C-alpha positions in Angstrom: -85.2 25.6 160.0 -83.7 23.5 162.7 -80.5 21.5 162.4 -79.8 18.2 164.2 -76.7 18.0 166.4 -74.2 15.3 165.6 -74.4 12.4 168.0 -72.1 12.7 171.0 -70.4 9.5 170.1 -69.3 10.7 166.7 -66.1 12.3 167.7 -64.8 9.4 169.9 -65.7 7.0 167.1 -63.7 9.0 164.5 -60.7 9.2 166.8 -60.9 5.5 167.6 -61.0 4.6 163.9 -58.2 7.1 163.1 -56.0 5.7 165.9 -56.6 2.1 164.8 -56.0 2.9 161.2 -52.7 4.6 162.0 -51.6 1.5 164.0 -52.6 -0.8 161.1 -50.6 1.4 158.7 -47.6 1.5 161.0 -47.5 -2.3 161.5 -48.0 -2.8 157.7 -45.0 -0.6 157.0 -42.9 -2.4 159.7 -43.9 -5.8 158.2 -43.0 -4.7 154.7 -39.6 -3.5 156.1 -39.0 -7.1 157.3 -40.0 -8.7 154.0 -38.4 -6.1 151.7 -35.6 -4.4 153.7 -34.0 -2.8 150.7 -37.2 -1.0 149.9 -38.0 0.1 153.4 -36.1 3.4 153.4 -34.7 2.6 156.8 -31.9 0.2 155.7 -28.7 1.5 157.2 -30.6 3.8 159.5 -30.9 1.6 162.6 -33.6 -0.5 161.0 -33.5 -3.3 163.7 -33.8 -0.7 166.5 -36.7 1.0 164.7 -38.5 -2.4 164.2 -38.3 -2.8 168.0 -38.9 0.7 169.3 -41.7 1.8 167.0 -44.2 -0.9 167.9 -43.4 -0.2 171.6 -44.0 3.5 171.1 -47.3 2.8 169.4 -48.5 0.3 172.0 -47.3 1.8 175.2 -50.5 3.7 176.0 -52.9 0.7 175.2 -50.7 -1.6 177.3 -50.5 0.9 180.2 -54.3 1.3 180.0 -54.9 -2.5 180.1 -52.4 -3.0 183.0 -53.1 0.0 185.1 -55.1 2.9 183.7 -58.5 1.4 183.2 -58.5 -0.2 186.7 -57.3 3.0 188.4 -59.6 5.4 186.5 -61.7 6.9 189.3 -64.4 8.0 186.9 -64.3 4.9 184.6 -63.2 7.2 181.8 -63.1 5.8 178.2 -59.8 5.0 176.6 -58.1 8.2 175.5 -58.2 7.7 171.7 -57.0 11.2 170.9 -53.9 10.7 173.0 -53.4 7.3 171.4 -53.6 8.8 167.9 -51.1 11.5 168.8 -48.7 9.0 170.2 -48.9 6.7 167.2 -48.6 9.3 164.4 -44.9 10.3 165.0 -43.8 6.7 164.4 -46.0 6.3 161.4 -45.0 9.7 159.8 -41.3 8.9 160.4 -41.6 5.6 158.6 -43.6 7.1 155.7 -40.9 9.9 155.4 -38.2 7.3 155.2 -40.1 5.0 152.8 -40.6 8.0 150.4 -36.9 9.1 151.0 -38.0 12.5 152.1 -35.3 12.8 154.8 -32.6 12.5 152.1 -34.2 14.5 149.3 -35.8 17.5 151.0 -33.3 19.6 152.9 -35.7 20.9 155.6 -37.7 17.7 156.1 -35.6 16.3 159.0 -35.8 19.6 160.9 -39.5 19.9 160.3 -40.1 16.4 161.6 -38.1 16.9 164.8 -40.4 19.9 165.5 -43.7 18.5 164.4 -43.3 14.9 165.6 -42.1 16.0 169.0 -45.1 18.3 169.3 -47.4 15.4 168.5 -45.8 12.9 170.8 -45.6 15.4 173.7 -49.3 16.4 173.1 -50.3 12.8 173.3 -48.4 12.1 176.5 -49.8 15.2 178.1 -53.3 14.3 177.0 -53.0 10.8 178.4 -51.1 11.4 181.6 -51.1 15.0 182.7 -53.9 16.1 185.0 -56.3 18.6 183.5 -56.0 20.8 186.6 -52.4 21.8 185.9 -51.8 25.5 185.3 -50.4 26.7 182.0 -46.9 27.1 183.6 -46.9 23.5 185.0 -48.3 22.1 181.8 -45.4 23.8 179.9 -42.8 22.6 182.4 -44.1 19.0 182.1 -44.1 19.3 178.3 -40.5 20.6 178.3 -39.4 17.9 180.8 -40.8 15.1 178.7 -40.0 16.5 175.3 -36.4 17.5 176.1 -35.7 14.2 177.8 -37.2 12.2 175.0 -35.2 14.2 172.4 -31.9 13.5 174.3 -32.7 9.8 174.5 -33.6 9.8 170.7 -30.3 11.5 169.8 -28.3 9.1 172.0 -30.1 6.2 170.4 -29.3 7.5 166.9 -25.7 8.0 167.7 -25.2 4.5 169.2 -27.3 2.8 166.5 -25.9 4.2 163.3 -24.5 7.8 163.3 -21.1 6.9 164.8 -20.5 4.5 161.9 -21.9 6.6 159.1 -20.7 9.6 157.1 -23.2 11.7 159.1 -20.7 11.7 162.0 -18.8 14.7 160.5 -21.9 16.9 161.0 -23.5 15.1 163.9 -22.7 17.7 166.5 -24.4 20.6 164.7 -27.3 18.4 163.6 -27.9 17.0 167.1 -28.0 20.5 168.6 -30.5 21.6 166.0 -32.6 18.5 166.5 -32.6 18.9 170.3 -33.6 22.6 169.9 -36.4 21.8 167.5 -37.7 18.9 169.5 -37.8 21.1 172.6 -39.6 23.9 170.8 -42.1 21.3 169.5 -42.7 20.1 173.1 -43.2 23.7 174.2 -45.8 24.3 171.6 -47.6 21.1 172.5 -47.7 22.2 176.2 -49.3 25.6 175.2 -51.8 24.0 172.8 -52.9 21.2 175.2 -53.4 23.6 178.0 -55.4 25.9 175.8 -57.6 23.2 174.3 -58.4 21.8 177.8 -59.8 25.2 178.8 -62.4 25.1 176.0 
């Protein structure tokens, strides 16, 4: 008995729909936060900054592709939907976590998110921008460079936006060190996984 192979276009189509669905869900949550701020889960947590930064984070790859990537692609490669999905999920998952109040009700949730979301974001950036020819060591170095830098920028943004004026200031130093460590470890894992999957 013979089996028919799935069409070659199935996987890209699934990734495209998944990435677009994630974006629609993200913008729906952002819109609802504008309409019903008290129910958003981000009130008092730099909501204005999130409403600006999150759309930018979700759209940076499509905008780069339209402005630069598509025209400069030597092999006329298709849009990197897998990278786009990976770079959209962190913003969406963070909003869902805040909407469901998971950050304030589950003690380990914040730590887990700093690890997992930084792994997703770094994997997306590597998939979109890092050459496939990089060695494992260079892939890891690039992942750490991006992940650690992004983690520092995020923590600085949190401090300026709301931590310095909130009760969290008393424990901010310890929390920030932990968040930076977990974000960096997530980036490290992303570098190792991306390199390994590119070899397959």
